[in-house]
C-alpha positions in Angstrom: -154.3 -8.1 -84.8 -155.9 -5.9 -87.0 -158.8 -8.1 -88.7 -158.3 -6.6 -92.0 -155.2 -7.8 -94.2 -154.8 -4.5 -95.7 -155.8 -1.4 -93.4 -153.7 1.8 -95.1 -152.9 4.7 -92.8 -150.1 6.0 -90.5 -151.7 7.1 -87.4 -152.0 3.2 -85.6 -148.2 2.1 -86.3 -146.8 5.6 -85.9 -148.8 5.6 -82.4 -146.8 2.1 -81.4 -143.5 3.5 -83.0 -143.1 6.1 -81.1 -143.9 4.1 -78.1 -140.7 2.0 -78.8 -138.6 5.2 -79.5 -138.3 4.2 -83.3 -138.6 7.3 -84.6 -136.8 9.4 -85.8 -134.3 6.5 -86.9 -130.6 6.4 -85.9 -129.4 5.6 -89.4 -129.5 7.2 -92.9 -132.9 5.7 -95.0 -133.3 4.8 -98.3 -137.3 4.2 -99.0 -138.2 2.7 -102.2 -141.9 2.5 -103.9 -143.0 1.5 -107.4 -145.4 -1.3 -109.2 -142.4 -3.3 -110.4 -138.6 -3.5 -109.5 -138.6 -2.9 -105.6 -137.2 -5.9 -104.6 -134.6 -6.0 -107.0 -133.5 -2.2 -106.5 -133.8 -2.7 -102.8 -131.4 -5.6 -102.6 -128.8 -4.1 -104.7 -128.8 -0.9 -102.8 -128.1 -3.0 -99.5 -125.9 -4.9 -101.5 -123.4 -1.5 -102.5 -123.5 -0.3 -99.2 -122.5 -3.6 -97.4 -120.1 -3.5 -100.1 -119.1 -0.6 -99.2 -118.5 -1.2 -95.7 -121.4 -0.1 -93.8 -124.0 -2.1 -92.1 -126.9 -2.4 -93.6 -130.6 -3.3 -92.8 -132.7 -4.2 -95.8 -136.5 -4.6 -95.5 -138.8 -6.1 -98.2 -142.1 -7.8 -99.0 -143.2 -10.1 -99.8 -141.1 -13.3 -99.1 -140.6 -16.5 -100.9 -140.3 -19.2 -99.1 -139.5 -17.9 -95.0 -140.7 -14.9 -93.6 -137.4 -14.0 -92.3 -136.1 -13.0 -96.0 -138.1 -9.5 -95.4 -135.8 -8.5 -92.7 -132.0 -9.0 -93.7 -128.8 -7.5 -91.4 -125.9 -7.2 -93.4 -127.5 -9.2 -96.2 -128.2 -11.9 -93.9 -132.1 -12.4 -92.9 -132.3 -12.6 -89.6 -132.8 -15.0 -87.2 -136.4 -16.4 -85.6 -135.4 -16.1 -82.1 -134.5 -12.4 -83.1 -137.9 -12.2 -84.9 -139.9 -13.4 -81.9 -138.1 -11.1 -79.6 -139.3 -7.8 -81.5 -142.4 -9.5 -82.4 -143.0 -9.5 -78.6 -141.7 -6.1 -77.8 -144.2 -4.9 -80.4 -147.3 -6.9 -78.7 -146.0 -5.4 -75.1 -146.3 -1.7 -76.6 -149.3 -1.4 -78.4 -152.0 -1.8 -76.0 -155.2 -1.7 -77.5 -153.7 -0.6 -81.0 -154.8 -3.0 -83.6 -152.1 -3.7 -86.2 -152.1 -5.4 -89.3 -149.7 -8.4 -90.1 -147.4 -5.6 -92.3 -147.4 -3.3 -90.0 -146.1 -5.7 -87.1 -143.3 -6.5 -89.7 -142.4 -3.2 -90.6 -142.1 -2.2 -86.7 -140.1 -5.3 -86.4 -137.9 -4.3 -88.8 -137.2 -1.1 -87.5 -136.6 -2.3 -84.2 -133.9 -5.1 -85.4 -132.1 -2.7 -87.0 -131.9 -0.2 -83.9 -130.8 -3.0 -82.3 -128.0 -3.6 -84.7 -127.5 0.0 -84.9 -127.2 0.0 -88.9 -125.8 2.8 -91.2 -128.4 2.4 -93.3 -132.1 0.9 -93.7 -133.1 0.3 -96.8 -137.3 0.1 -96.6 -138.9 -1.3 -99.6 -143.0 -0.1 -99.8 -145.4 -2.7 -99.6 -148.2 -1.3 -101.2 -148.7 2.2 -102.5 -146.2 4.9 -100.7 -148.1 7.7 -98.8 -150.1 5.5 -96.6 -147.8 2.3 -96.3 -146.1 1.7 -92.9 -143.1 2.4 -94.2 -143.8 5.7 -95.0 -143.5 7.0 -91.0 -139.9 7.1 -91.6 -138.8 10.2 -93.2 -136.9 8.8 -96.1 -133.4 10.8 -96.7 -133.6 9.6 -100.5 -136.5 8.5 -102.3 -136.4 6.5 -105.1 -139.6 5.3 -107.1 -138.9 2.6 -109.6 -142.3 3.0 -112.3 -145.4 3.6 -112.2 -147.9 1.0 -113.4 -151.4 -0.4 -113.2 -151.8 -2.2 -110.1 -153.6 -2.6 -106.6 -156.4 -0.4 -108.3 -159.1 -1.5 -104.9 -156.4 0.8 -103.1 -154.6 3.0 -105.1 -156.7 4.6 -107.7 -157.7 3.7 -111.3 -155.4 5.3 -113.5 -151.3 6.0 -113.0 -151.8 9.7 -112.2 -153.8 8.5 -108.9 -151.5 5.8 -108.7 -148.4 8.2 -109.5 -149.0 10.6 -106.2 -149.8 7.9 -104.2 -146.2 6.4 -104.4 -144.9 9.8 -104.8 -146.1 9.9 -101.2 -142.7 8.8 -99.7 -140.8 12.1 -100.9 -139.9 14.5 -98.2 -139.1 18.5 -98.4 -135.7 19.0 -99.7 -134.7 15.7 -100.0 -133.4 14.0 -103.2 -136.0 11.7 -104.8 -135.2 9.6 -108.2 -137.4 8.7 -110.5 -136.7 5.5 -112.7 -139.2 6.6 -115.5 -138.5 8.4 -118.4 -142.1 9.8 -118.8 -143.1 9.8 -115.3 -147.2 10.8 -114.8 -147.5 14.2 -114.0 -148.5 13.8 -110.7 -144.9 12.8 -109.4 -143.5 15.8 -110.8 -146.1 17.9 -108.7 -145.7 16.4 -105.9 -141.8 17.0 -106.2 -142.2 20.3 -107.0 -144.9 20.8 -104.2 -142.1 20.1 -101.7 -139.0 21.2 -103.3 -137.9 17.6 -103.5 -134.7 17.3 -106.0 -136.0 14.8 -108.7 -133.5 12.7 -111.1 -135.2 11.3 -113.5 -134.0 8.4 -115.9 -133.1 9.7 -119.5 -133.0 13.6 -118.1 -131.0 13.8 -115.0 -129.3 10.3 -115.4 -128.7 8.0 -118.2 -127.8 4.3 -118.6 -126.7 2.5 -121.6 -125.1 -0.9 -122.9 -121.2 -0.3 -124.0 -120.3 -1.6 -127.9 -119.2 -4.8 -125.7 -123.0 -5.8 -124.4 -121.5 -6.9 -121.4 -120.7 -3.5 -120.0 -122.8 -0.7 -119.2 -122.3 3.2 -119.0 -123.7 5.1 -116.1 -123.7 9.1 -116.1 -125.5 11.6 -114.2 -125.9 15.5 -114.9 -124.3 16.5 -111.8 -120.8 15.2 -113.2 -120.6 11.4 -112.0 -120.1 8.6 -114.0 -118.8 5.0 -114.4 -117.8 3.7 -117.7 -117.1 0.1 -117.5 -119.7 -1.4 -115.1 -120.9 -4.9 -115.1 -124.4 -6.0 -116.0 -126.5 -6.4 -113.1 -126.9 -10.9 -112.3 -130.5 -10.2 -113.3 -132.0 -10.5 -116.7 -133.2 -7.7 -119.1 -133.2 -4.3 -119.9 -135.6 -3.5 -117.2 -132.5 -4.9 -114.5 -130.5 -2.2 -115.9 -132.5 0.9 -115.8 -133.3 -0.5 -112.0 -130.0 -0.7 -111.3 -129.7 2.6 -112.7 -131.7 4.1 -110.3 -130.2 3.0 -107.5 -127.1 4.5 -108.4 -128.9 7.9 -108.8 -129.8 7.3 -105.2 -126.3 6.0 -104.0 -125.1 9.3 -105.5 -127.8 11.6 -103.8 -126.5 9.9 -100.7 -122.8 10.0 -101.5 -122.1 13.1 -99.2 -123.4 11.3 -96.4 -122.5 7.5 -97.0 -119.4 7.8 -99.5 -119.3 4.7 -101.9 -116.3 3.9 -103.8 -116.6 2.8 -107.7 -115.5 -1.0 -106.5 -118.4 -1.5 -104.3 -120.5 -0.7 -107.0 -118.9 -3.1 -109.3 -119.5 -6.3 -106.5 -122.6 -5.6 -105.7 -124.0 -5.6 -109.1 -121.7 -8.9 -109.7 -123.1 -10.5 -106.7 -126.7 -9.9 -107.2 -129.1 -12.4 -106.5 -133.0 -12.6 -106.2 -135.1 -15.3 -106.6 -138.4 -15.6 -109.0 -136.9 -12.8 -111.3 -136.5 -14.7 -114.4 -134.6 -17.4 -112.3 -133.9 -20.4 -114.7 -133.4 -23.8 -112.6 -132.2 -26.5 -115.0 -135.6 -26.5 -117.5 -137.8 -24.4 -115.5 -138.0 -20.5 -115.6 -139.6 -18.9 -112.5 -140.9 -15.2 -112.8 -143.2 -13.4 -110.2 -144.4 -11.1 -112.6 -148.2 -10.4 -111.5 -149.2 -6.9 -114.0 -149.2 -6.3 -117.4 -145.5 -3.9 -117.2 -143.9 -7.0 -115.4 -145.4 -9.3 -117.9 -144.1 -7.3 -120.8 -140.8 -7.2 -119.2 -141.1 -11.2 -118.9 -141.7 -11.5 -122.5 -138.7 -9.3 -123.5 -136.7 -12.1 -121.7 -138.2 -15.1 -123.3 -137.6 -13.1 -126.5 -134.0 -12.8 -125.8 -133.7 -16.3 -124.1 -131.5 -18.7 -126.5 -133.2 -21.6 -125.3 -134.9 -24.3 -128.0 -138.3 -26.0 -127.8 -141.2 -24.6 -126.6 -142.4 -22.8 -123.8 -145.2 -24.7 -121.4 -147.1 -21.8 -118.8 -148.0 -23.0 -115.5 -149.7 -19.8 -114.2 -151.5 -19.2 -110.6 -152.8 -15.6 -110.0 -154.7 -13.5 -107.2 -158.2 -12.6 -107.9 -156.9 -9.0 -108.1 -154.5 -9.0 -110.3 -155.2 -8.1 -113.9 -155.4 -11.4 -115.4 -156.3 -11.0 -118.7 -153.5 -8.2 -119.5 -151.2 -10.4 -118.1 -152.3 -13.4 -120.6 -152.6 -11.1 -123.9 -149.1 -10.2 -123.3 -147.8 -14.0 -122.8 -150.1 -15.5 -125.1 -148.0 -15.5 -128.1 -144.9 -16.8 -126.1 -146.4 -20.3 -125.0 -147.6 -22.9 -126.6 -149.4 -24.9 -123.7 -151.2 -23.7 -120.8 -151.9 -25.2 -117.5 -154.0 -23.2 -114.8 -153.3 -24.0 -111.1 -155.5 -23.1 -108.5 -153.6 -20.9 -105.2 -154.6 -21.0 -101.7 -158.2 -18.7 -101.0 -159.1 -16.2 -99.9 -157.2 -14.1 -102.4 -156.3 -17.2 -104.9 -158.1 -17.6 -107.8 -159.3 -21.1 -108.5 -157.9 -23.3 -111.8 -161.7 -22.9 -113.5 -162.0 -19.0 -112.8 -158.5 -18.3 -113.7 -159.1 -19.8 -117.2 -162.4 -17.7 -117.6 -160.3 -14.7 -117.1 -157.1 -15.6 -119.3 -159.8 -16.3 -122.3 -161.0 -12.5 -121.9 -157.2 -11.8 -122.5 -157.3 -14.6 -125.6 -155.5 -17.3 -123.5 -156.9 -21.0 -123.3 -155.3 -23.8 -121.4 -156.4 -26.8 -119.0 -157.8 -26.2 -115.4 -155.3 -28.9 -113.6 -156.3 -28.3 -110.2 -153.8 -26.9 -107.3 -150.6 -25.1 -108.5 -148.7 -28.1 -107.8 -151.0 -30.6 -110.0 -150.9 -27.6 -112.9 -146.9 -28.2 -113.0 -146.8 -31.7 -112.5 -149.2 -32.0 -115.8 -147.0 -29.2 -117.1 -143.6 -31.0 -116.7 -145.3 -34.4 -118.2 -146.3 -32.7 -120.9 -143.1 -30.7 -121.8 -140.7 -32.3 -124.1 -136.7 -32.5 -123.5 -135.8 -29.6 -125.1 -138.9 -27.6 -123.8 -139.0 -24.8 -121.2 -141.4 -24.6 -118.6 -142.4 -21.2 -117.7 -144.1 -20.8 -113.8 -145.4 -17.2 -112.9 -148.2 -15.2 -111.9 -147.7 -15.0 -108.4 -145.1 -15.0 -105.6 -147.4 -18.0 -104.1 -147.1 -19.9 -107.4 -143.4 -19.5 -107.9 -142.7 -20.4 -104.1 -145.2 -23.9 -104.6 -143.3 -25.0 -107.3 -139.5 -23.7 -105.7 -139.9 -26.4 -102.8 -140.9 -29.4 -105.4 -137.0 -28.9 -107.0 -135.7 -32.2 -105.4 -138.8 -34.5 -106.4 -138.4 -33.4 -109.7 -134.7 -34.2 -109.9 -133.5 -30.3 -110.0 -135.8 -29.5 -112.8 -133.1 -30.9 -115.3 
C-alpha cells in the first residue's frame, strides 16, 4: 500500500483498473462531488433508482461505524467476504503499483459493482474531483453539491481553485448539475470549455416549499416538475437543495434511466443517513466539520423546538477550520467540552481549545472524546441537548456509547 494516506492522481489507479478490465463500466455512472452534502445526495440518488426497480451500486466515504458502509448494492452494505475477495483481486493485479487506502476502496467498489451487474453506479468523490480516484470513470452525469473552503492544502486556497478541481468530474457534452445559485466562475468556465450542459439551482431548476410547509415543489426549465413532493427525511433547507440537485441529475438521465414520480416520493420518505442532524434521545449527532456545514447545523438548531441549553462536545481534525466552525456555533451553545481525537490527524483537547478560542469559543479540555461526552452528559440538565459534532470520528465514537447511556434518553 502507498505509505501516503492521500496521493492525488489518476495514473496508478487507472492502470490497475485497466488490468482488472473495469473501464469503461457496464452501467451508467452518476458522480457526485462537493464540499458538503455529497453523502446525502448519493444516498438519495441510489434510493430513487432502487425504488424505480434498477440494480444500484453506491460508493460513499467516509464510513461512520463499519467500512462496509462505503460500498452498497441495492442499499445493502456488502459483506466482509465480498470485500476481502475484491481486495485480494486488486492486490494480485496491482503488481508493483502502490495504491492508497482510498484507491483500494474505489477499485473494490468498481469490482463489486461489475460483478453484481448494476444498472447504475453512484460514486461519491472522496477529495476534490479532478484527481480523485473515482474520476477514472467517465460520468454520464456529474453533480456538484456546493463549493466551500475545505481541504485547502490539497485543493487550493480559494473557491475558484477549489471549484475548478470539483468541476474536474464534468465530461464533454455530458450533463452536469450544480446545487449552488452562484457557483464560482471556474465551474461555469469548465463546463463551457468542454460543452457540458450545466443546470444551476435557481436558474435552470427550482425548489420551493409549498404553503403547507410539509411538501415541496420541484421544477426544471425543460418542463418537468413535481408539485407535491414529501420533504427529505433529513433536516434543513440545505437538504431540500441537495434533493433538488439529485432530481435535476435524475431528470438529465431520464432518457436512459426512466424514473416514475412514485419512486421519488418513496426514496424521499425512506432517506436515512446517520450523523446528519441525527437526534437520538437527548443527543444530536452532526458530522459538520467546516464553516459551511456549521452554518447549516446552526440553522437547524435555531429551528429545533427543543427546550433547554445546548451542551457541545467537539472533536476535530487538524486540517479543519476550527476557529471558523466555533465562531458559527458559539452563540448557540452554553457549555463546551473539547475532546481529543486519535493521531496523526486528530487534535488534542488542549490544542482544539486553543484554536477554538480564536473563534471566540472557550470550554473545558476534557481528555479523549469519550471522556468529553461523559462530562458533558453529567453537566447537562434533564431538558438540555448534548450536541456531538466536528468530525465523523467524533460522531462514531459517541454513537457506539448509546447502550451505556440508556439510549441517550
